[in-house]
N, C-alpha and C positions, 0 to 999 in steps of 0.2 A: 490631634492625631492626623497623620497624612495617609491617604489611601492611594495605593499604587497598584496598577494592574501588572502582575508579574506573569508574563507569558511570552512565548516565542512567536513573533508575527511570521510572522512568516508561516509407459515408461517404455518408450520403446528403447530397448537396449540397442544402442546404435553401433554400426560398424565404425571403423577408424575414420571415416570421412564425413560423418553426418553431423558433427557437433561443433559449434563455435560460440564463444562468449563475447559479450559486448566490449568489455574492457580490453580483452586480448585482441580485438579486431583492429584497434587503432594502430598499434605498432606493426601489425602484420601488413597493413595497407599503407604504411608510411604516413599515417594521419596523426596529428597532434591532438590529444585529448586534454583540455584545460580544466582541471578540477577547481580552478578559482573563478571561473566565469559562469554565471548563471545562463548566459546565452548559449553556452555549449550544450546545455541540457536538452535543448530542442533541435540540435543539429541533426539532420538526417542525410545530408548530402555527403556521404562517405563514398568516394569513388575509388575504383581500382581497375587495373588492366584486366581484360578478359584473358582467360587461359586459352591457348590454342592447341589444337590437336594436330599431330602429324603421324607419319607411319612409325616413328620411333618412340614418341612420347605423347601420351594423350592424357589430358586433365579431365577427369570425370568423377565417377559416381559420388554422388552426395545427395542425400535426401533433401538437403536444403542449402548446400554451399558448394562453391567451386572456387577455391582460393589458394593461391601459392603463398608461402611464407618465406621470409628471409632466413637463410641458413644461419646467419650471424646472430640473429636474435631468437632463434628457436630454442626452446627448452626441451630437454629430453623428457621431462616430466609431463610436458603437454602433449606428447604423442598419444593418440587415441587408439587403443588396441581393442579388437573384438573381445567380447565377454566369452570366456571359455568355461564350459561346464559349471562346476560348483566352486570355482576359484573366486570367491567374493572379494571385492576390492578391500584393500587394507585401509582401515579407517585412519591410520596414522600417516599415510602418505599424502602427497599434495596433488594428486591427480583429480581431486574432487572439483577443481576449478573448471573441469570440462563437462560436468553434469549440466543438464539442460532444462530444468523446469523449476518453478518458483516454490521454495519451501513453505511460503506462507499460504499456499493454496493446496487443497486436497484435490487437485486435478491431475489428470493423466492425458497426454496428447496422443490420440489414436491416429495412426497412419492408415490411409485407405488401402485396402487389399481386395482382390477379386479372384474368383475361380474362373479359369479359362481352360480351353482345350488347345493342345498343340499336337500337330500331326507328327508321327514317327516316320521312320524310313519307308514303311509299308502303307503310309497314309492312314494309319489307325489313330484315332484321337486318344490322347492321354490327358487326364484331368490333372491340373496343377494349380498352384497359387502364385499370383503375380502381385507386384506392388508398382503402381504407376508413379513415376517420379520425374517431374519436369526440371529437377535440378541436376540431372545426369545427361551428359552429352551422348551416351551410348546405351544400348540395350545389353542386358547380361542374362546368362543362363548358368545355373550351377552345373558343376562337373557331373554330379550324380544324375541329374535329369538328362543331360546331354548324352551320357553313356546309355541310359535307358532308351532314349529315342534312336540311338545308333545312326545318327545323321552324318552325311559327308561334311568335311570341314576343310578349311584352308589353313595351312601352317603360316604363322606370322611371328614377328618378334617386335613386341612393343611393351611399354610400361604404362600402367594406369596409376595416376597420382591423385591424392586427395589432400585434405587438411594436413598441415605440417609436412607435406611432401612425402608422406608414407607411400611407397611404391609397391605395386604388385605386378609381377611378370605375367604377360598374356601371350600364349603361344598358339591359340586356336580361335578361329572365327567360323561361324556357321550361319545358315539361313533357316529361319523358322517360319512356319505358317501357324498363326494363332487364330482361334475362333471363339466367338461368344458361346457360352453354354446354352443361353436362353434365346438366342436370336440367330440371324443369318450373317451377322457381321464377321468378316475374316480379313486378315492382313498378313502380307509377307514382310518380314523384318530381318535385318542382319543382327547378330548377337555375338558378343564376346563370351568365351567360356572362362568361368572363374570358379575357384574352389568353393567359395561360400559368399553369399551376398550379405547376409546378416544373420543374427540369431533369430529364434522364433519370435513372431509378432502376433499379438502382443506378448510381452515377456512373461506375463502371468495371466491367469484366468480373470476376466472381469465379470462382476455381478451386473449383468445387463437387464435384470428384471425391473430395475427402476427407470429404464429408458423406454419411453412410449414412442413407437414409430407409427407414422400414418398408415392406415390400411390400404390395401390394394397396390402396394409397390413391391417389386421384386429386387432383393438385394443381390449385388454382385458377389458378396461373401456373406451368406446367412450365418456363418460361424465366426464373424469378425471378433467376437469376444473370447475365442479360444486360441491359445498359443498354437502356432503352426509354422512349419518351415516355409521359407520364401524361395520359390524355384526360379522365378523370372523377374527381372527388373525392366520395366518399360520406360525408356528415357524420353527426353523432350521431343525427339523426332517422331514419336508415336503419341505422346501424351495428349496433344491438342486435337488429334484426329479422333480421339475417343470421346471427347466431351460433347454433351448436348446442352441446350440452353437452360433447362430447368434446374432449380436448386431450392431446397427446403431447409430453413434454419430451425433447429429444435430449441432455441432459446439460449440465454446466457449460460456459459460454462457447459454447454452441451454441443454435441457434434453437428456437423452440417451434412445433409444428404445431397449428393451431386449426381444428376442423371448422366449416364454415359451409354455408349453402345455396348458396354459389358453389363448393363443394368446399373442400379443405384449404388454408389460408393458411400461409405460411412467414414468420416474423418473429422478430427478436431478435438477440442478439450472435452473431457467427460468427467463430471464431478462425482464419480462413484469410486468407492474403495474396492480394491481387489478382493475376490472371494478367498484368496489364499494369502492373508496378510503377513504371514511369517516370512515371506520372500520379498516384501515390499522394500525394506530398507536396503536390500542388496541390488534391487533392480530398478527402483524408481530413480529417475534422473533429476538432479537438483542443481539449479544455477546459483552457486554460492557467490559468484561475482555480482549477480543481480542484487542479492541481499546486501553485499558490501557496498555497491554503488548507492543503493537506497539509504543505507546508514550514513554514508559520507554526505549525501545530499542533505539529510536532516542535520548533520553537524554544521555544514556551511549555512543552512537556513537559520540555525540558532545564533549564528554570529552576525546576521544581517542587521543593518540599521536603516536602510532605505525604506521610506514610507511606501506602503502599497497604495496604489491609486484607488480612491474610492470608486465603488461600482455605481456609475451614474447611468449606464445604459443596460437595460435588462433584455434578455432574449424574448422572443415572442411567446415562447412557452412559459417563461417566468411571469410575464405580464398576464397571460391567460389564467395562470394559477392564482395570482393575486386577485384578479377580478372575480374569479370563481369563488374564492374564499369569502370575499366581501359580500357577494350576492347570496351565498347559500348558508353561511355559518350563523347559528343561533344558540341560545342558551336555554336549558330546561329549567324546571321549577326549583332544582337544587343548585342552580348556578353553573352547572357543567356545560361545556361547549358541546354542541352537536355539529359535526363537520361532514362535508360531502366529499367523496373521493373525486379528484380531478381526472375524469376519464377522457381518453381519446375517443375518436369515432370508431375505432376498430374493435370495440369490446364485443360486438356481435359476432366476431370471427372466432371467439373462444370455442374450442372443441371440448370433447369429453376429458375431464380431469380426474374423474372419480377413480378410474382404474389405476392410474399411476399413484394416486394418494393411497389407495388400498394396498398396493404392493409395498410402498414405502412404509406403511404402518405395520404390515406383517414383519418386515425386516426390523423395524424398531422394536416390535414386541419380542422378537427373538433375542435382540441385544439386551433388553431390560430383564428378561427372564433369566439371563445368565448372571445378572448382578442385582441381587435383592435390594441392596441399599439404594442403588441408583433408581430402581423401579419405584421404591417407596417415595423417594424425593420427587419423581416425575408425577406419581399419582397425587401427592400432596399439592404439587403445583397446579395440576388440572382441577383438583377439588377447590383450591382457593380461587382459581379463575371463575369457576361456577358460582361459588359462594358470594363473591364480590359483584356478581352480575355482569362480568365482563364477557361471558359467553352463555348461550342459551341452547338447550336441546331442541332439535326440530322434531315435532311430533310426526309420526309415520304418515298420517293422512295429509300432511302439508308439504311433504318433500317434493311431490310431483305437481304441486299447485302452480298455476301460471305465475311467472316472476317477471320483474322489470328487466332483469339481465340474465344471461346464461349463468348458471351456478358454477362456481369455481372452488375446488377443494385444494386446500393448502397442505402439502406434506409438512411434517414437522420433525425436529430432532432436538437433542439437548446439548448444551455447552456447560461444562462444570467450571465454576470459579471458586477455587479453594481459598483465595485471599479476600473474598468479599465478606463484609460484616453482616449483610442481611440476605443476600441472594447467592446461595451456594450453587444453585442450578438455574440456568436460564433456558427456556424453551424457545427455539427459533423457528419461525414459520417461513417456508420456502416459497416466496411469491414468484420465483423465477422458473419454477417447474413447468415445463411445456405441456399443454393439453394435446389432444390428438391432432389438432390442426397445426401444431408447431408454435402456437401463440401462448404466452403465459400472461397472468394478470399484470405482472410488472411491465410487460410490453404494451399494455392497454392504459397505463397510468402516466400522467405527466408528473415529472419529478419535482419541478419547482426549485427555487433557491433556498438554501438553509438560512433562516433568519436568526440571527443572534445579536487599592486602599491599604491600608495596612490591614493584614489579616486579623480579623477578630472572630469571625464565624465562617465555618464552611458547612455545607450540607447539600443533600440532593433531594429532588422532588420524587417522592415514592411512586414507582410504577407510572412514570410521567406519560408515556404513550397511551397507557390504558385509562387515563383520566379524561380522555376526549372521546366522546361517543361518535359512532358512525350513523348516518341516516339509515333508518330501518330498511328502506327499500333497496339499499346497497349491500346489506349484510350477507346476502346470498353469494357475494363475491369473496367471502371470507369464511368458507366452511372448512371444518376439520372432522376427522374420524377419531374415535377413542372408545376404549373399554378398559376397565380396571383389571380384568383377568380373562383367561381364555374361555371360561364357562359362560361368560356374558355375550350377548349379541353386540355387534359393533353399532355404536350410537353416532348419529349425525349431529353436529353442533354448528352454530353460527357465532362468529366472534363479533361482539357488539361495539368494540372500541378500535381506535387506531392500533394497527398491528405491526409489531417489529418484524421486518422482513419484506414489507411492501415498500416499493420505491418512493411513494409519495409521503411516507409516514414522517420523515424528518422535517419536511416542509410544514406539514399540518401541525405537528407538535410545537415546533419553534415559532410558527406564525401565531399560534394561540397565545404563547407567552408574550409575543410582541403586542397582541391585542390587549392583554392585561395591562402591559406597560402604558399603552395609549389611553386605556380607560381611566387609569388612576393618575394620569400626568398632572392634572390640576389639583386634585385633592391630596395626593401623596407624592410630591415631586421627587423626594429622595428615594423612596422605595421604587418609584417608576424607573429611575436611573439604574438602580441596582438590578432590577429584573432585565432591563434593556442591555446594560453593558457588563454586568458582573455575572451573567449566566452563560454557561456553555452547555448546550443540550439540556441535561437535567441536573447540572451541578451549579451551585451558587457559591462563589468565593468573594466575600465582601467584608466591610468594616465600618465602624462609626465610633464616635466619642461616647454617645449615650448607649450603654450596653442594653439596658432594659427596653428602650425604644426600638433598637435594631431588631431584637428578638421578637417582641410582641407584634410589632407592625407587620413584619414580613409574614409571620405565621398566620395572622388574622386575615391579611389581604389574600394570601394564597388560598386559605380555606373558603373564602367567598366564592371561589371558582371551582370548588370541589377538589382542590389539590392539597397535598400534605407534605411538609418538610420533614426530613429525617436524616439520620447518619450525621449528627452534628459533631463538630470539633471546634474548640475555641481555646484561646489563651486566657479566657476569663472563667474562673471557677464559679463566679456568680451566675453567669449565663447557664452553665452546665448544671448547676445545682437546682435550677428552676425547671429542668427538663426531666420527664419521667421515662423517656425512651432509653432502653438499655444500650443502644449504639451511641448515645451521647457521651463523649469521653474526651479526656486529654490524650491525644494520640499523635502519631506521626503521619503527615500527609506528604506523599510523593508528588512533586509538582510537575514532573515530566510525565505526561499522559499520552505520549505518542504510541502508535501501534508497534513501532520498532522497539525491541527489547533493549533497554539501557542498563548497563551495569555500573555506571558512574552518573548518578543523578542527584540533583539538589532536592532536599526535603525540608519540611518544616516540622520542628518539634513544638507542638502547641503548649506543652507544659513549661518548657524552658523559654518559649517564644524566641527561638533561634533557628537560623538556617544551618544546615550541616550537609556534608557529603558522605555518602555511603559507597565506598569503592569496592567492587567485587571483581575488578578486572584482573585477569591472569597476566601479571607483568613479567613473569619469568618463564616464557615458553622454552621448550627444548631447542628450537631453531628460531632464529630471528630473520624473517624474510620480509620482502615488501608487503606481501599479503598480510602477514601477522601484524606488522606495524599499522597498516591502514585499518585493519579490523579493530585493533585496540583503540586507535585514535577516534574512530567513528562512534565509540561508546561514551564519549565525553559530552555531557549536557551541562553547559554553563552559560545560560542566556544573559545573565546579569554581569558577567565578567568578573566575578569574585576571584576566579583563578586566572586573571588576566595574564600575568607574566608567564605562568606555566603554559597556558593555551597558546600564547605567542610562540613559545619554543616549539610547541607541537606544529603550528602552522609553518614555521621556517623549516622544520624537519620534513613536512609534507612536500614543500616546494623542492627541497634538495632530493627527496626520494623520487619525485616525479621526473627529475632530470636524469636520473640514473638509467643507463641502457642495460638494465637487468630484467630478467623475467620475474614473474610474480612469486615464484617459489625458490628463487636462488638466494643464498645467504647475502646479507647486505655487507658492504665494505666496512673496514675497521672504523673509519671516521664517523660513519653513520651509526654504527653500533655504539660508539662512545657517547654520541648525542642522545641516543635512545635510552641508554642506561641512566643518564642524567635525568631525563624526563621521567622515567619510571620510578626513580628514587623519590622525586618530588610528588608524583602521583600516589605513592605508597604512604605519604605523610598526611594526606588531606583528610583522613578519617578523624584526625585530631583537631580539625579546623572548624570553628563555629563562628557564625556572624549574627549579631543582634538583628532581629527583624525590624525593630523600630529605629528609623534613622534620625528621628528628631527627639529633642528633649520634651518632656511632658509639659503641657500647657504653655507651649512656646508663643511668643508675641512677635517674633521677628524670624523670618525664614529667608535664607539666601542660597542660591545655587552658584557654585564655583566650578568652572570647567577648565581642565588643563589638557594640552596636547603637545606632543613631542614627536621627534622622528630621528631615525638613524639610517644608514645606508641599507639596512636589512628590513626595516619595518617602520611603521608609524602607528600611533595610538592616541586614544582620548579617554578621559575619565571625568566623572562629575561627583563632586562632594556636596553634601548638604550641611549647611551651618545654621543652627537654630539657637535662639536666645529666649530665655523665659523672663518673667517680670522682675526677678531678682538679679538679673545679669548673668545667670549661669549659662554656659555655652556648651553645645555638643556639636562635634564635627564627625561625620561618618561618610564612608564611601557609599555611593548610591548605585553606580553602574560604570562599567568600562568596556571599551571595544578596541580591537587592534586589527591591523592589516599587514600582510607582508608586502615588501616593496616589489614592484614589477620586475620581471627578469631583464627587460630593456633598461639600460642605464638611464637614470633620472637624477638631476642635480639635487643636492640636499635641501636647497631652498624650496624646490617644487614638492619634495616629499613633506616638508614642513607645512606647505599649503594644503596638501592632501590630508594631513592630520587635522588642520583647522576645519576643513570641510567635514571630516568625520565627526568632529566635536559639534559642529553646527547641526548636523543631522541628528546626532544623538540627543542633543538638548531639545530639539523640536519634539522628538518622540517622548521624552520625559515630561515635557510641559503638557503634552496632550494627555498623558496618563494622570496628571494631578488635577484636583478639582478646583484649584484656584491659582492665581498668579503669585509667585514669590515676591518678596519685597525688593530683592536685588538679584541680578544675574550678571556674572562676570566671566569673561573668557581670557585665558592666559596661554598664548602661543609662546614657544621658546625661540622666537625668530623676529628680529626687527624688520627683516625683509618682508615677511608676511604682513606685519602691521603697515608697512609702507604701501604694499599692494592694495590692502583693504581701504586705504584712504584715497585711492585713485578711482577715476572712472574706468570701468572695465574695458571700454573701447580703446583706451590708451595702451592696453597690454596685449601681448601675443595670445593666440587663441587658447593654448593650454592653460595659461594663467587666467585669461579673461573669463573662460567658462566657469572656473572654480570660484573666482572672486565674485562673479555675478551671483552665483547661487548662495554663497555665504552672506552677501549683502541682502539678499531676499529673506534669508532665514533668521538673521540676527540684526541687532542694532550695532553698527560699527563703532559707536561711542562706548560700547561695553567691552571692547578689546583692550587688554593691557599687557605690558611686559612683566 
């Protein structure tokens, strides 16, 4: 039986000028975005001409952007209009591409606001709210405040333009004197009179009780969490005059405090849910283009064949973590690892974390009391945690005892997993919650690097993180609060094990598995390789010819270290019949485990021992636009190329689609629509498509790999077949893997494209050979070009650079005597 590793390597409601998306930026700036080049993913040098102001036309306000677009490429749907009253956006329209924060994160980006005083005509101070904005070329005042101040003005005629060239007429300009409420700072500034700057900021009330601010600082806007009208916008001409040098970071996914002459501004991401959640869906800004871009990136990654370079050089922090692990890790009398947290030197800077943990716990309690079933599950989780010895209650007289480190309290919350066989609810501990000093425990931890056949058995290591103990003197850094009901006093606990939510946990857990592999390398070399190469975090996917040995050896070795394998699935009824665990079953395993949701993924049916596809893609949307097509295509996960011809059609369509000078939400031309319908027809048929998992004949004695490559003016591709023969001369031939590429836009001769196909085959064969445990008896390569064979027989230096480079790599990867017509 052959073992193959099957894996892919690889809300502020804004005014019309404040939002821009990454993918729409390229055509607006005349920049070409190449979806086929991995190099483009890191490109940051997008240039554009600055907008210029004059007496007739001034390009300004934008909280973050100042960009002119091309009228010929501008879509009416992409115009950003101010949010009006209760007219919620229509979920069926396509203006969603202008939303501006990530759907995968429960974060809201808070813009800085400040209370200031502005003098009226009689020099009487009027309190108002301002927003500092270094993305605006001018200062603005609302018409309502201007009329209230009754200030003199100058009549002008100009236009203010923002994103998509939305223009606003400006007819008045005035002079303002602004003052700090808490200090002596004052400034005279010109300002343009505008009807409205933006809607209320923030657009909904924020629950700021979870946010711990340092003591003894004066906020410029103590009510930053309450929606309020914005009266004045302070542009770039004023912005930098306001800033002082001091800044306090409140931790990951938390705002930054910036000292200014108006006192401290609060701005940045805040990972708190609004206290009025029924308005969230209408007001929260969402960057759908960012999700689309991430999905497309995953699609292209799944099609890659180039070997990633092995990591031969580690960062200083990685090396320090490794040395720390070797120096401090030990095993107790039960065989369990006891590890030490890799702390930085700044752990002494941890401030008070009890108050924020207490507030977060009260909020959690309110949520649980509204959902009895969820509360019971949470209580069961905590009870199990205590029963297993994974956390211990701190007796009252020891809470204040001298400790080796400042105590740190972890806020916690739950994540429900309805599709899990064993863990319906997971409690997550927030190691990124800032203490009163602005430092969290994750800020004090070194992260380290994460260390990590034909399918016969899959399983995961039960509660893997919690199988590794933490040194007792460091457990004060992992405290939590809990009580089962409101009638009880709140109890202090310490977590005794590696904790999910701490930044060093992945390194410590996977490094312990690596240590197990090293320990048994001589006595159990096969099992050592399984743990080293067939384990991803806490999941093992592996295989062997001897069913009983595979099962028993893995379980027994893992148990020696206090670990337990569970959630088994196998194509062998013999293996499963020997297991008493209820989760051991013949079931389906989804092989795409990326964070991005996939609706067309390859799965394994362990009972039938076949691969199959479960397509849930909506292939018949009401409107077919560029966005719709890209969204559907990005949901395809086919790392082994079983759908090669279909995926190649998809890639060619992507290339044609990218060349179209149409906006994201415009209907595609008829010729593209015809291609798309052909693609969707084939995609709709794949649910009836099954592929045998085992590519070899049983008990084979001869194994051969046969690789083929071909090219056309549109694309080139490669595939590898496995030919196996048993003792009786029976032969089986099966497709193992295939890959394809679209031809570059620049014209290339057919012979050179054939050479590209040969290079693709060489790289693909190298990857396959690396995944196998042994060398096949024979390897053959078949290009469909005598020209390519001729090139491969020559010295690369005799050839032109394009051909030379590719021939040289092919000769390094393969034996040129194995190439045939």
